[in-house]
C-alpha positions as MATLAB code, in Angstrom:
seq = 'MIPVGATVRGSSKAPRGPLVIRVVAAVVTLVVATFLSPSITAARAASAASVSPVSPVSPVSPVSPDTMTDQALTDSVHQIEVAEAVRPIDVDKAVVALRTERHDGSGVAVTISSDVLFAFDSADLTAIARGQLSDLAAQISHTTATVGVNGYTDSTGTPAYNVILSQRRANAVANLLRPSAPHDVLVSATGHGSANPVAPDTSPDGSDNPAGRAQNRRVTITYRTP';
ca = [
      28.705 -118.536  -23.849;
      26.428 -117.616  -21.035;
      23.144 -119.364  -20.863;
      19.928 -117.348  -20.711;
      18.720 -116.780  -17.182;
      22.213 -117.166  -15.642;
      23.266 -114.542  -13.175;
      26.662 -112.881  -13.379;
      28.069 -111.455  -10.118;
      27.881 -107.680   -9.998;
      26.043 -107.278  -13.254;
      22.824 -106.169  -11.501;
      24.468 -103.139   -9.711;
      24.903  -99.644  -11.246;
      28.429  -98.281  -11.576;
      29.667  -96.460   -8.467;
      31.391  -93.475  -10.200;
      28.379  -91.323  -11.174;
      26.703  -91.852   -7.781;
      29.706  -90.608   -5.840;
      29.940  -87.479   -8.005;
      26.304  -86.610   -7.378;
      26.701  -87.106   -3.611;
      29.780  -84.861   -3.476;
      28.053  -82.139   -5.516;
      25.056  -82.170   -3.171;
      27.282  -81.843   -0.102;
      29.225  -78.920   -1.647;
      25.991  -77.120   -2.552;
      24.693  -77.536    1.001;
      27.904  -76.218    2.529;
      28.033  -73.214    0.193;
      24.386  -72.385    0.854;
      24.914  -72.651    4.619;
      27.837  -70.224    4.657;
      26.679  -67.757    2.000;
      23.008  -67.411    2.978;
      23.629  -64.954    5.895;
      25.903  -62.830    3.699;
      23.319  -62.641    0.940;
      20.625  -61.735    3.445;
      22.785  -58.956    4.951;
      23.676  -57.632    1.506;
      20.029  -57.447    0.537;
      19.219  -55.623    3.778;
      22.026  -53.132    3.224;
      20.899  -52.565   -0.333;
      17.327  -51.930    0.805;
      18.514  -49.538    3.518;
      20.608  -47.538    1.044;
      17.514  -46.671   -0.992;
      15.869  -43.459    0.279;
      12.280  -43.992    1.310;
       9.743  -42.321   -0.903;
       8.033  -39.491    0.938;
       4.296  -39.291    0.584;
       3.220  -36.567   -1.826;
       1.611  -33.721    0.018;
      -1.573  -32.431   -1.526;
      -1.066  -29.097   -3.261;
      -3.451  -26.433   -2.113;
      -5.114  -24.695   -5.023;
      -4.021  -21.073   -5.416;
      -6.822  -18.671   -6.034;
      -6.156  -16.120   -8.783;
      -7.585  -13.482   -6.459;
      -5.013  -14.186   -3.755;
      -2.476  -11.354   -3.391;
       0.614  -11.156   -1.269;
       1.244   -8.202    1.011;
       4.025   -7.019   -1.275;
       1.809   -7.202   -4.342;
      -0.854   -5.219   -2.530;
       1.696   -2.613   -1.473;
       3.023   -2.305   -5.020;
      -0.481   -1.760   -6.373;
      -1.065    1.365   -4.272;
      -0.437    4.572   -6.164;
       1.348    7.115   -4.003;
       0.207   10.739   -4.248;
       1.498   13.929   -2.780;
      -1.207   15.538   -0.648;
       0.238   19.002   -1.108;
      -0.058   18.627   -4.897;
      -3.530   17.043   -4.808;
      -5.192   19.752   -2.681;
      -5.957   23.023   -4.391;
      -6.161   26.014   -2.032;
      -9.231   28.224   -2.240;
     -10.039   31.703   -1.081;
     -12.823   31.228    1.463;
     -13.917   34.854    1.237;
     -14.463   34.470   -2.504;
     -15.946   30.972   -2.366;
     -18.640   31.663    0.233;
     -21.399   34.231   -0.219;
     -22.948   35.340    3.053;
     -26.729   34.966    2.965;
     -27.242   37.397    5.809;
     -24.974   40.003    7.387;
     -25.599   42.465   10.207;
     -23.610   45.652   10.760;
     -23.835   47.906   13.837;
     -22.858   51.583   13.724;
     -23.520   53.198   17.072;
     -27.264   52.851   17.576;
     -27.817   52.127   13.883;
     -28.215   48.598   12.544;
     -28.065   47.463    8.915;
     -29.180   43.924    8.077;
     -28.501   42.695    4.545;
     -30.231   39.541    3.270;
     -29.476   37.883   -0.079;
     -32.335   38.169   -2.549;
     -31.626   34.548   -3.499;
     -32.896   33.628   -0.015;
     -35.868   35.980   -0.063;
     -37.141   35.440   -3.608;
     -37.172   32.990   -6.469;
     -35.497   34.008   -9.728;
     -37.140   37.081  -11.307;
     -39.831   37.062   -8.608;
     -40.951   39.442   -5.856;
     -42.897   36.837   -3.871;
     -41.306   36.028   -0.517;
     -40.284   32.419    0.028;
     -41.057   30.407    3.161;
     -37.415   30.752    4.204;
     -37.671   34.529    3.744;
     -40.581   34.727    6.148;
     -38.549   32.881    8.767;
     -35.616   35.257    8.313;
     -37.814   38.355    8.469;
     -39.803   37.221   11.509;
     -36.614   37.471   13.603;
     -35.947   40.923   12.177;
     -39.521   42.040   12.893;
     -39.000   41.331   16.578;
     -35.886   43.533   16.563;
     -37.604   46.582   15.029;
     -40.596   46.406   17.344;
     -38.914   48.871   19.734;
     -37.286   51.229   17.227;
     -38.104   54.945   17.395;
     -36.808   55.967   13.928;
     -37.763   55.242   10.358;
     -37.101   51.742    9.115;
     -35.626   51.794    5.636;
     -35.944   48.848    3.217;
     -33.681   49.121    0.146;
     -33.760   46.631   -2.717;
     -30.914   45.965   -5.185;
     -30.330   43.744   -8.219;
     -27.287   42.752  -10.260;
     -26.661   44.258  -13.690;
     -28.442   41.490  -15.620;
     -31.366   42.934  -17.552;
     -32.167   46.534  -18.449;
     -31.691   49.283  -15.864;
     -35.387   50.195  -16.002;
     -36.521   46.627  -15.368;
     -34.035   46.197  -12.534;
     -35.378   49.280  -10.760;
     -38.930   47.958  -11.029;
     -37.944   44.465   -9.767;
     -35.942   45.861   -6.855;
     -38.831   48.168   -5.920;
     -41.313   45.293   -5.875;
     -38.983   43.248   -3.681;
     -38.433   46.119   -1.280;
     -42.216   46.594   -1.041;
     -42.697   42.880   -0.222;
     -40.218   43.052    2.661;
     -41.598   46.355    3.972;
     -45.184   45.034    3.910;
     -44.140   42.067    6.066;
     -42.295   44.270    8.604;
     -44.848   47.058    8.997;
     -47.197   45.216   11.373;
     -44.282   44.678   13.794;
     -43.046   48.276   13.832;
     -44.420   50.791   16.395;
     -47.536   52.564   15.085;
     -45.745   55.914   14.824;
     -42.681   54.531   12.955;
     -42.509   54.755    9.175;
     -41.332   51.726    7.177;
     -40.169   52.960    3.767;
     -39.320   50.913    0.652;
     -37.000   51.983   -2.164;
     -35.746   50.092   -5.226;
     -32.313   51.028   -6.530;
     -31.921   48.502   -9.347;
     -28.246   47.655  -10.033;
     -26.936   50.851   -8.435;
     -24.469   50.787   -5.550;
     -22.982   47.326   -6.220;
     -20.961   45.791   -3.384;
     -19.011   43.458   -5.732;
     -18.101   43.459   -9.444;
     -20.515   41.643  -11.747;
     -17.657   40.752  -14.110;
     -14.078   39.573  -13.663;
     -11.083   41.694  -14.737;
     -10.884   39.734  -18.016;
     -14.509   40.599  -18.806;
     -15.974   37.163  -17.981;
     -19.017   36.745  -15.783;
     -18.560   36.824  -12.006;
     -21.446   34.788  -10.507;
     -20.264   35.283   -6.912;
     -20.188   39.064   -7.372;
     -23.641   39.082   -8.903;
     -24.998   37.057   -5.992;
     -23.684   39.631   -3.519;
     -25.324   42.464   -5.431;
     -28.767   40.823   -5.377;
     -29.814   41.894   -1.893;
     -32.234   43.686    0.382;
     -30.897   45.878    3.191;
     -33.008   46.883    6.205;
     -31.772   49.767    8.369;
     -33.196   50.852   11.737;
     -32.143   52.299   15.074;
     -32.254   50.721   18.489;
     -33.316   52.664   21.624;
];
C-alpha cells in the first residue's frame, strides 16, 4: 500500500507513444506540403490559362428602320422601257400656227388665228392682236394695191350668224390697218363665215376636231409689195 503523498518514479510523465505519433505525422505533413505545393500552384496556373478570356461585349449600334442597303435600294427601283413609255405625236397635228405668212411673187398673205385676235364670240381686238397688227401695218405702208381683209369662222353656229361674226371681225382688223395704208390704197373687209375651211371641223368618225376648228377661225390679210 502506497501512502498518500508518496511519489512513484515515472508516474508524473505522460506515455511516450502518442507523442511520437503526433511528431511523425507533423513531419510527414510538412514534407508533403513542401514537395506538392509547387505542383499544385502550377496546376492551378495551367487550369486558369486553359480558360478562354471573356471578351468585352461591344455595344450594339441601333439600326434605324429607315436605313436601307444599296441592294435594297436597287431592288426597289421599278425598271421601265423608255420606248414603251413615250407616245409619239404628230407635231403638225398637235401645234396650231397662230400666224403664218405666205409669199407669191409680189403678193403676200398673212393669216392670223382669230383666237389671238378676239375673245370667244367677240369682234373686239385684244391687246395681243394690236401688237400683231402693228407689225403688219408697217409692212402695208408702202403697198400700191388694194389690201384685202378676209374673216372666217368654224362651222359652229348657224351659217348666217357666222357670216355676220366674220364680217365684224374683218371690219375691226381693216379699221386698225387703214391709217397705215397709203391714202390712195383701199383696205377692204369681207366676212365669209365658215366657207373655205383649211381643215376639217370633224374627224373621219364624226367626232369633233378642235384643232381643225382652230385653224378655220382666222383672218387673212393680203397685199402687194412694191
